[in-house]
C-alpha atoms as one frame of an Amber mdcrd trajectory, in Angstrom:
protein
 -45.286 -38.082 172.159 -42.387 -35.758 171.455 -39.607 -35.329 168.968 -37.093
 -34.177 171.569 -34.035 -35.948 172.898 -30.790 -34.881 174.469 -29.147 -34.814
 177.866 -28.615 -32.598 180.903 -25.069 -31.507 180.015 -25.822 -30.228 176.499
 -29.086 -28.690 177.759 -27.265 -26.665 180.431 -24.677 -25.670 177.842 -27.390
 -24.373 175.504 -29.013 -22.342 178.269 -25.686 -20.774 179.335 -24.719 -19.992
 175.732 -28.111 -18.399 174.990 -28.150 -16.219 178.112 -24.483 -15.310 177.695
 -25.219 -14.016 174.175 -28.049 -11.766 175.340 -30.972 -14.178 175.237 -33.562
 -14.329 177.994 -35.416 -17.238 179.595 -38.374 -15.956 181.599 -39.768 -17.603
 184.701 -36.591 -19.565 185.347 -37.309 -21.610 182.219 -35.021 -24.630 181.912
 -34.851 -27.823 179.880 -35.809 -30.897 181.869 -37.816 -34.098 181.823 -41.248
 -33.704 180.265 -44.566 -34.761 181.754 -45.069 -37.497 179.153 -43.251 -40.794
 179.441 -40.355 -41.104 177.009 -40.867 -37.555 175.756 -37.284 -36.374 176.184
 -36.549 -32.750 176.951 -39.223 -30.170 177.720 -39.263 -26.474 178.650 -40.077
 -26.398 182.383 -40.827 -23.277 184.447 -38.514 -23.097 187.461 -39.339 -19.770
 189.151 -41.547 -19.940 192.286 -43.926 -17.364 190.839 -44.204 -19.182 187.530
 -44.820 -17.371 184.255 -47.686 -14.914 183.877 -49.690 -14.454 180.695 -48.081
 -11.803 178.492 -44.564 -12.345 179.833 -41.690 -13.239 177.526 -40.869 -16.911
 177.974 -37.966 -17.050 175.498 -36.172 -14.181 173.774 -33.532 -15.070 171.193
 -31.205 -12.448 169.677 -31.531 -12.475 165.909 -27.835 -13.072 165.435 -28.098
 -16.492 167.122 -30.463 -17.856 164.472 -28.769 -20.229 162.052 -29.721 -19.408
 158.460 -28.263 -19.945 155.026 -27.262 -16.274 155.051 -25.027 -16.321 158.132
 -23.512 -19.799 158.036 -19.983 -20.616 156.943 -21.451 -21.716 153.597 -23.243
 -18.413 152.953 -20.860 -17.046 150.324 -20.827 -20.308 148.375 -24.615 -20.486
 148.574 -24.906 -16.962 147.232 -22.709 -17.860 144.291 -25.167 -20.657 143.517
 -28.144 -18.327 144.000 -29.438 -20.318 146.952 -28.905 -18.029 149.909 -31.969
 -15.804 149.458 -32.083 -12.066 150.278 -28.586 -10.682 150.728 -27.903  -9.622
 154.330 -26.355  -6.339 155.373 -22.782  -5.965 156.536 -23.732  -7.236 159.963
 -24.855 -10.530 158.444 -22.707 -13.558 157.869 -21.459 -13.005 154.337 -21.591
  -9.504 152.907 -22.042  -8.640 149.243 -20.687 -10.807 146.441 -18.658  -9.009
 143.802 -19.429  -9.220 140.094 -16.159 -11.063 139.537 -17.086 -13.702 142.109
 -20.625 -14.074 140.869 -19.744 -14.270 137.199 -21.588 -12.633 134.343 -24.995
 -11.483 135.509 -24.462 -12.885 139.009 -27.063 -14.760 141.028 -30.609 -13.468
 140.992 -31.930 -13.145 144.542 -35.582 -13.299 145.543 -37.576 -12.702 148.692
 -38.652 -16.338 149.029 -35.167 -17.435 149.987 -34.943 -19.824 147.076 -32.316
 -17.856 145.155 -32.568 -17.658 141.395 -35.175 -20.452 141.296 -37.708 -18.902
 143.674 -38.247 -22.439 144.986 -39.428 -22.832 148.610 -38.013 -26.370 148.579
 -34.568 -25.082 147.571 -34.781 -22.496 150.364 -35.114 -25.348 152.832 -32.336
 -27.272 151.123 -30.102 -24.215 151.529 -30.649 -24.417 155.298 -29.830 -28.145
 155.194 -26.559 -27.291 153.432 -25.805 -24.559 155.967 -26.413 -26.948 158.872
 -24.201 -29.635 157.314 -21.385 -27.111 156.913 -21.652 -25.999 160.553 -21.782
 -29.600 161.784 -18.615 -30.356 159.846 -16.817 -27.415 161.515 -17.096 -28.946
 164.958 -15.391 -26.821 167.627 -14.975 -23.936 165.168 -18.722 -23.400 164.764
 -20.180 -20.516 166.823 -23.370 -22.592 167.157 -21.564 -25.515 168.814 -23.500
 -25.366 172.156 -26.767 -25.379 170.218 -25.709 -28.189 167.883 -24.658 -30.320
 170.875 -28.155 -29.973 172.357 -29.766 -31.436 169.233 -30.309 -35.211 168.910
 -27.187 -36.953 167.658 -26.393 -39.689 165.166 -27.234 -42.390 167.706 -30.594
 -40.733 168.399 -31.293 -40.869 164.659 -30.398 -44.544 164.270 -27.522 -43.768
 161.888 -24.151 -45.465 161.631 -21.733 -43.584 163.880 -19.048 -41.624 161.951
 -15.495 -42.932 161.858 -13.633 -41.542 164.851 -10.655 -40.652 162.649 -12.733
 -39.196 159.803 -13.838 -35.611 159.116 -17.037 -36.142 161.137 -15.459 -38.020
 164.030 -16.491 -35.264 166.428 -20.152 -36.159 165.780 -19.818 -39.611 167.336
 -22.386 -40.117 170.072 -21.293 -42.236 172.997 -24.765 -42.982 174.330 -27.996
 -43.359 172.367 -31.554 -43.749 173.711 -32.515 -47.235 174.807 -34.456 -49.114
 172.103 -38.189 -48.777 172.660 -37.844 -45.683 174.856 -39.556 -43.486 172.254
 -36.780 -40.909 172.488 -34.670 -39.938 169.539 -35.122 -38.607 166.024 -37.654
 -40.595 164.012 -38.280 -38.529 160.888 -38.942 -41.114 158.117 -36.059 -39.852
 155.968 -33.884 -41.655 158.550 -35.771 -44.958 158.359 -34.359 -48.086 156.786
 -36.020 -49.444 153.593 -37.566 -52.244 155.652 -39.054 -49.721 158.067 -40.403
 -47.575 155.208 -42.271 -50.613 153.862 -44.613 -50.219 156.830 -45.703 -46.797
 155.531 -46.623 -47.908 152.003 -49.997 -46.570 150.947 -49.964 -43.693 153.456
 -50.018 -39.975 152.757 -46.771 -39.663 154.716 -44.851 -41.773 152.220 -46.578
 -40.200 149.225 -45.597 -36.700 150.363 -42.011 -37.834 150.883 -41.566 -39.163
 147.350 -44.355 -37.479 145.350 -45.005 -34.091 146.984 -48.070 -32.215 145.822
 -46.246 -28.887 145.371 -42.786 -27.372 145.571 -43.865 -25.707 148.812 -44.197
 -29.068 150.612 -42.220 -29.072 153.839 -39.171 -31.315 154.126 -38.552 -34.184
 154.078 -39.585 -34.625 150.470 -37.541 -35.778 147.465 -34.548 -36.007 149.783
 -32.428 -38.304 147.617 -33.041 -36.179 144.499 -31.873 -33.024 146.256 -28.790
 -34.842 147.553 -27.884 -36.131 144.087 -28.562 -32.981 142.071 -28.053 -30.106
 144.521 -26.228 -30.862 147.756 -23.558 -33.408 146.820 -22.462 -31.441 143.708
 -22.367 -28.306 145.883 -19.940 -29.838 148.387 -17.846 -31.364 145.614 -17.397
 -27.855 144.233 -16.530 -26.488 147.695 -14.190 -28.979 149.412 -12.949 -26.151
 151.635 -16.150 -26.564 153.699 -14.933 -29.981 154.844 -18.215 -31.800 154.256
 -17.708 -35.359 152.954 -19.564 -36.756 149.957 -20.457 -40.339 149.160 -22.077
 -42.592 151.772 -20.811 -40.578 154.753 -22.110 -37.350 153.254 -25.468 -38.982
 152.460 -25.937 -39.968 156.103 -25.047 -36.436 157.206 -27.535 -35.052 154.654
 -30.350 -37.277 155.932 -29.545 -36.287 159.506 -29.482 -32.549 158.657 -32.722
 -32.877 156.671 -34.413 -34.493 159.673 -33.181 -31.698 161.960 -34.381 -28.968
 159.583 -37.750 -30.742 159.223 -38.213 -31.103 162.983 -36.639 -27.921 164.317
 -36.667 -25.081 161.766 -39.073 -22.146 161.584 -40.369 -20.098 158.664 -39.876
 -16.508 159.778 -41.283 -13.199 158.533 -44.148 -14.504 156.394 -42.008 -17.438
 155.228 -39.322 -15.150 153.800 -36.541 -16.971 155.621 -36.018 -20.498 156.916
 -34.077 -20.586 160.184 -33.060 -22.701 163.159 -33.934 -20.698 166.294 -32.118
 -21.998 169.410 -34.365 -22.947 172.346 -37.523 -21.981 170.447 -37.352 -25.406
 168.876 -37.062 -27.201 172.213 -40.731 -26.627 173.097 -42.925 -29.684 172.637
 -46.146 -29.841 170.641 -49.674 -29.315 171.864 -52.844 -28.973 169.762 -53.412
 -25.345 168.649 -56.036 -24.681 171.336 -53.765 -25.894 174.135 -50.490 -24.145
 173.385 -49.250 -21.677 175.992 -47.104 -19.334 173.870 -47.392 -17.221 170.761
 -44.494 -16.320 168.496 -43.462 -12.726 167.974 -41.124 -12.295 165.035 -42.723
  -9.160 163.619 -39.507  -7.323 162.819 -38.289  -6.236 159.389 -36.947  -9.033
 157.162 -33.224  -9.454 157.657 -33.287  -8.062 161.208 -32.745 -11.550 162.602
 -29.274 -11.382 161.073 -28.422  -8.322 163.144 -28.057  -8.158 166.895 -30.785
  -5.499 167.046 -33.427  -8.088 166.090 -35.038 -10.253 168.764 -37.449 -13.149
 168.419 -39.796 -13.744 171.312 -42.096 -16.422 172.629 -44.775 -14.773 174.762
 -46.995 -16.733 177.136 -50.729 -16.684 176.451 -51.739 -18.001 179.883 -50.265
 -18.469 183.343 -47.870 -21.391 183.771 -47.139 -22.477 187.353 -43.748 -23.523
 188.687 -42.902 -26.995 187.404 -45.336 -26.642 184.516 -44.345 -27.227 180.894
 -44.487 -24.492 178.253 -46.069 -25.763 175.031 -45.874 -24.578 171.448 -48.073
 -25.836 168.604 -46.702 -27.156 165.328 -50.073 -26.695 163.652 -53.330 -28.540
 163.005 -51.591 -31.581 161.558 -52.689 -35.176 161.069 -50.638 -38.037 162.465
 -49.360 -38.681 158.946 -47.879 -35.173 158.738 -46.667 -35.183 162.346 -44.734
 -38.366 161.639 -43.328 -37.216 158.290 -42.127 -33.837 159.539 -41.479 -34.363
 163.258 -41.183 -38.089 163.842 -44.002 -38.653 166.351 -47.762 -39.213 166.489
 -50.535 -38.379 168.960 -52.668 -41.130 170.560 -55.912 -39.234 169.878 -55.529
 -36.663 167.142 -58.664 -34.668 166.310 -56.917 -33.299 163.216 -56.447 -36.691
 161.596 -57.426 -36.841 157.946 -56.692 -38.731 154.742 -56.471 -37.606 151.110
 -58.192 -39.171 148.113 -56.106 -38.830 144.957 -58.152 -38.910 141.748 -58.144
 -37.112 138.396 -61.010 -34.964 137.165 -61.270 -36.996 133.972 -61.859 -40.160
 135.953 -64.611 -38.543 137.999 -66.164 -37.225 134.788 -66.189 -40.715 133.260
 -67.921 -42.073 136.360 -70.538 -39.333 136.139 -71.148 -40.125 132.458 -71.655
 -43.825 133.136 -73.940 -43.434 136.131 -75.876 -40.216 135.581 -76.377 -39.959
 131.820 -77.825 -42.355 129.213 -75.474 -43.409 126.405 -75.674 -41.013 123.422
 -77.479 -42.579 120.472 -76.155 -40.327 117.739 -72.821 -38.799 116.809 -74.199
 -35.304 117.389 -75.401 -36.253 120.874 -71.950 -37.668 121.675 -70.322 -34.405
 120.556 -72.670 -32.359 122.738 -71.920 -34.622 125.688 -68.162 -34.280 125.141
 -68.453 -30.479 124.884 -70.495 -30.319 128.087 -67.993 -32.503 129.963 -65.030
 -30.435 128.792 -66.773 -27.219 129.816 -67.523 -28.592 133.288 -63.944 -29.733
 133.778 -62.687 -26.348 132.563 -64.891 -24.529 135.077 -63.638 -26.727 137.929
 -59.979 -26.365 136.896 -60.224 -22.592 136.608 -61.874 -22.485 140.022 -58.939
 -24.398 141.516 -61.053 -27.382 142.535 -59.368 -29.720 140.044 -55.935 -30.045
 138.482 -55.793 -30.025 134.698 -55.212 -32.922 132.324 -54.616 -36.346 133.829
 -53.098 -34.904 137.020 -54.653 -36.187 140.210 -56.264 -33.854 142.723 -55.963
 -34.488 146.463 -59.324 -34.229 148.233 -59.305 -34.170 152.040 -61.482 -36.443
 154.166 -61.767 -35.494 157.831 -61.646 -37.786 160.846 -65.464 -37.793 160.963
 -65.597 -39.091 157.392 -66.816 -35.855 155.814 -65.251 -35.231 152.398 -64.048
 -31.766 151.492 -66.520 -29.268 150.083 -64.326 -29.137 146.973 -65.008 -32.836
 146.247 -68.740 -32.507 146.873 -69.023 -29.502 144.568 -66.906 -31.229 141.913
 -69.202 -34.254 141.923 -72.306 -32.036 141.846 -71.128 -30.008 138.838 -70.152
 -33.183 136.943 -73.448 -34.959 137.656 -76.220 -32.380 137.180 -78.215 -32.657
 133.929 -77.035 -30.677 130.928 -80.073 -28.413 131.042 -79.517 -27.522 134.710
 -75.816 -26.929 134.063 -76.381 -24.567 131.129 -79.201 -22.759 132.962 -76.804
 -22.193 135.855 -74.225 -20.819 133.440 -76.729 -18.456 131.836 -77.995 -17.347
 135.256 -74.479 -16.460 136.324 -73.701 -14.614 133.102 -76.889 -12.540 133.349
 -76.797 -11.719 137.065 -73.125 -12.201 138.015 -74.516 -14.136 140.980 -73.514
 -17.751 141.609 -76.531 -20.082 141.513 -76.939 -21.872 144.837 -77.724 -25.570
 144.351 -81.014 -27.043 145.508 -81.385 -30.372 147.279 -79.903 -33.248 145.245
 -82.199 -35.656 143.491 -82.421 -39.278 144.572 -80.310 -40.217 141.542 -77.636
 -37.677 142.472 -77.622 -38.937 146.045 -77.104 -42.484 144.814 -74.308 -41.303
 142.511 -72.594 -39.551 145.413 -72.842 -42.672 147.575 -71.448 -44.933 144.832
 -68.490 -42.678 144.033 -67.527 -41.974 147.643 -67.653 -45.671 148.582 -65.622
 -46.549 145.510 -63.002 -43.886 146.315 -62.814 -45.043 149.939 -62.417 -48.704
 148.977 -59.818 -47.933 146.312 -57.803 -45.852 148.775 -58.185 -48.316 151.657
 -57.135 -51.525 149.907 -53.515 -50.588 149.094 -53.182 -48.880 152.470 -54.054
 -52.086 154.344 -52.237 -54.478 151.996 -49.056 -52.501 151.295 -48.415 -51.539
 154.905 -47.829 -55.154 155.929 -44.125 -56.016 156.323 -42.790 -58.393 153.700
 -40.612 -60.140 156.251 -40.599 -60.698 159.989 -36.836 -61.100 160.038 -35.031
 -58.668 162.331 -32.286 -57.047 160.301 -29.125 -55.918 161.975 -27.628 -52.564
 161.063 -28.064 -48.835 161.591 -31.605 -47.984 162.636 -32.590 -51.586 163.456
 -32.559 -50.786 167.191 -35.576 -48.549 166.576 -37.571 -51.217 164.671 -40.152
 -51.704 167.402 -40.809 -48.012 168.032 -40.932 -47.104 164.351 -43.277 -50.009
 163.695 -45.600 -48.598 166.344 -45.442 -45.184 164.683 -46.269 -46.665 161.267
 -49.164 -48.692 162.669 -50.604 -45.561 164.294 -50.523 -43.667 160.982 -52.068
 -46.544 159.023 -54.788 -46.916 161.649 -55.542 -43.168 161.604 -55.951 -43.073
 157.820 -57.958 -46.306 157.722 -60.369 -44.981 160.365 -60.981 -41.856 158.283
 -61.755 -43.984 155.205 -64.051 -46.311 157.140 -65.893 -43.261 158.474 -66.293
 -42.026 154.879 -67.764 -45.363 153.794 -70.239 -45.332 156.679 -71.242 -41.739
 156.105 -71.537 -41.846 152.310 -75.062 -43.312 152.417 -76.343 -40.269 154.287
 -77.050 -36.877 152.770 -74.455 -34.209 153.426 -75.100 -30.706 154.688 -75.507
 -27.995 152.011 -72.310 -26.839 150.395 -70.581 -23.750 151.686 -71.600 -20.679
 149.648 -67.974 -19.614 149.162 -67.141 -22.909 147.393 -70.110 -22.542 145.035
 -69.180 -18.906 144.457 -65.567 -19.860 143.644 -66.696 -22.507 141.154 -68.755
 -20.128 139.059 -66.206 -17.358 139.336 -63.922 -19.889 137.688 -66.259 -19.983
 134.714 -66.197 -16.169 134.564 -62.386 -16.161 134.485 -62.564 -18.553 131.552
 -63.403 -15.645 129.302
């Protein structure tokens, strides 16, 4: 599957614009029909000799990258402290005076998140920049690139009013329903379509992201309400509407940034890189290019910078050039890019549970009830010390916060979960002897084979976690109604239902594999995980 859409006219316009501005497409590379049915556009080699390994497939001048720093909204973003590192004079905005910035001025940081240092706000700044350029229409220097992106019809959104400020974004022809083409990032889905994803990691990451560094889309409505809409209300000169029309534009821009943007220069800057983002996804071991953006930060804002995609193997004439979006599960592929893979070896699911809950289970199963008040105090002290060690080691989150433990497609739980359960379940004497051994030798004690009781405890807990995670996934993902609802996005009901079913099936298969595997002993824990756990105890002092 692919995230790409578009048409021949806009594709030819993008190629001409890129090459006319100094970009290079090696091997006669052109956008055409992909090798997979319904996959939309793909980067196809057209030269008779093909592309040789080590040749530059795509070279993009740095000045063609769309960033928060060189968009029409750059100065306003800098005033809000959202633009990131200030560009040089060749960039899009130039320095902001003290009078413009106000007392103290905005505090810039290298993460691109402005005065907050927030990676999520850095991505929201690019969403704002894209919205401002889309609203410019013919005046935007990125117009040929923007035309090559999927349109409102591809996203299943209500077409803008032809007489309104976004009338130029109207799309005359959208993909046929069921074709698989278009933009299917879940932030564009209707509430009825999102019901199909209840219980999945994709939906959880959208509304309850684990960290501020979670890739978009996540907390989209909150950022619209508290960041983006107030921003455009303060800057009406940018011509971006607010209200319902602005919300649709925001969802569309968020989906584009999620599906097409790159983190450049060790994640210092979020950018849309024309033509780079037109390459379809292949698993990491099957991609045919590597990215070369090893130039000084900020150079992409000057014409002297160049970003290159270099082939890693020969690609014959008519062959497709593939990039890799990473070792991602179907849940993450759908959330960020809007597609899934039929057979994804990187599928996984996450178990969300607090350390305190695991500790209570260990107390009930592994230890006899304390008979005296003093014994209860010793037990409580031991439990708190174990949880403190695991939190300091980074294996658990503190307090009542839930930790996400990964379960692979084969059903193997993460080493972090196995070590957490081991530390919580070993007898007090063994635990304190391990602590003393580490303090005396500064060497982490490697665990021996688990006892039969520990093995039974591990089986009980893992089956319980799998069942608890599986039940809401299976129950909540069922649609509450079979009624076909008319409206924006309803034309994609069938395709998006198939996408949701694929994600639910992938996660359920991982959990079923965990249940089957939990009654077998697991391989010894990785030494680095054990080492990290006891180093956590050392840092406690």
